[in-house]
C-alpha positions as CSV (number, residue, x, y, z in Angstrom):
1,M,126.7,109.4,64.4
2,A,125.3,106.4,66.1
3,E,122.2,106.7,68.4
4,K,122.8,106.7,72.1
5,R,121.6,103.6,73.9
6,D,119.4,103.9,76.9
7,P,121.4,102.8,80.1
8,V,118.6,100.7,81.4
9,T,116.9,99.0,78.4
10,H,120.1,99.2,76.3
11,R,117.9,100.2,73.3
12,T,118.4,103.0,70.9
13,P,115.4,105.4,70.5
14,S,114.6,103.8,67.2
15,Q,114.7,100.3,68.6
16,T,112.3,101.5,71.4
17,R,109.9,102.9,68.8
18,E,110.0,99.7,66.8
19,H,109.4,97.7,70.0
20,R,106.4,99.7,70.8
21,R,105.0,99.3,67.3
22,E,105.8,95.7,66.7
23,Y,105.3,94.2,70.2
24,Q,103.4,96.3,72.6
25,Q,100.6,97.1,70.1
26,T,99.8,93.5,69.2
27,P,96.3,92.4,70.2
28,E,97.7,89.9,72.7
29,Q,99.8,92.5,74.5
30,R,97.0,95.0,74.5
31,E,94.7,92.4,76.1
32,I,97.3,91.5,78.8
33,N,97.8,95.2,79.6
34,R,93.9,95.7,79.8
35,R,93.7,92.8,82.2
36,R,96.6,94.2,84.3
37,K,95.0,97.6,84.5
38,A,91.5,96.1,85.4
39,L,93.2,94.2,88.3
40,R,94.8,97.3,89.6
41,Y,91.4,99.0,89.5
42,K,89.9,96.2,91.5
43,A,92.6,96.5,94.1
44,E,92.1,100.3,94.3
45,K,88.4,99.6,95.0
46,A,89.2,97.2,97.7
47,G,91.5,99.6,99.4
48,L,94.8,97.7,98.8
49,V,96.4,100.4,96.9
50,K,96.0,104.1,96.1
51,R,96.8,106.0,92.9
52,N,100.5,107.0,92.6
53,D,101.5,105.2,95.9
54,G,104.6,103.6,94.3
55,K,103.1,100.1,94.7
56,D,102.7,97.4,92.2
57,V,99.8,94.8,92.1
58,S,101.6,91.6,91.2
59,H,100.3,88.2,90.6
60,K,101.3,85.4,93.0
61,K,100.8,83.0,90.1
62,A,101.3,84.4,86.6
63,I,98.2,84.6,84.3
64,V,100.2,82.6,81.6
65,N,100.8,79.8,84.2
66,G,97.2,79.5,85.1
67,G,96.7,82.3,87.7
68,G,93.5,84.1,87.7
69,D,92.4,87.8,87.9
70,S,91.0,87.6,91.4
71,L,92.3,89.5,94.3
72,K,93.2,86.2,96.0
73,N,96.0,85.8,93.4
74,V,97.4,89.3,94.1
75,T,100.1,90.7,96.3
76,V,101.0,94.3,96.8
77,Q,104.7,95.2,96.6
78,P,106.8,98.3,96.3
79,A,107.5,98.9,92.6
80,A,111.3,98.6,93.1
81,K,110.9,95.1,94.5
82,N,108.5,93.9,91.8
83,R,110.6,95.1,88.8
84,G,114.0,94.0,87.5
85,H,114.0,90.5,88.6
86,G,117.4,88.9,88.7
87,M,119.2,92.2,89.1
88,T,121.1,93.3,92.2
89,D,121.8,97.0,92.8
90,G,120.7,97.8,89.2
91,K,123.4,95.5,87.8
92,K,122.9,92.4,85.6
93,P,124.0,89.2,87.3
94,N,127.2,87.6,85.9
95,K,126.1,84.4,84.0
96,G,128.2,81.3,84.6
97,R,130.1,82.7,87.5
């Protein structure tokens, strides 16, 4: 019997495990995650966000595009607004239409 795909990521459980092992655990991705967590910690200390408040600390200019890790390059958004870019009502947009 085939594995059931996740309705959000469209990956099977074995694909999800492989993604974690092969991509998320690479040194580059671990460093990006560390920087993201450090910036969230700075924002908590500055009083911009609190733990478990449902907010995301997002970069105005992405780090890969030259944005820095200072609080000047940060905006606080609800998690639902910051995630799933290009999606409306949880559905993928129709390409070419």
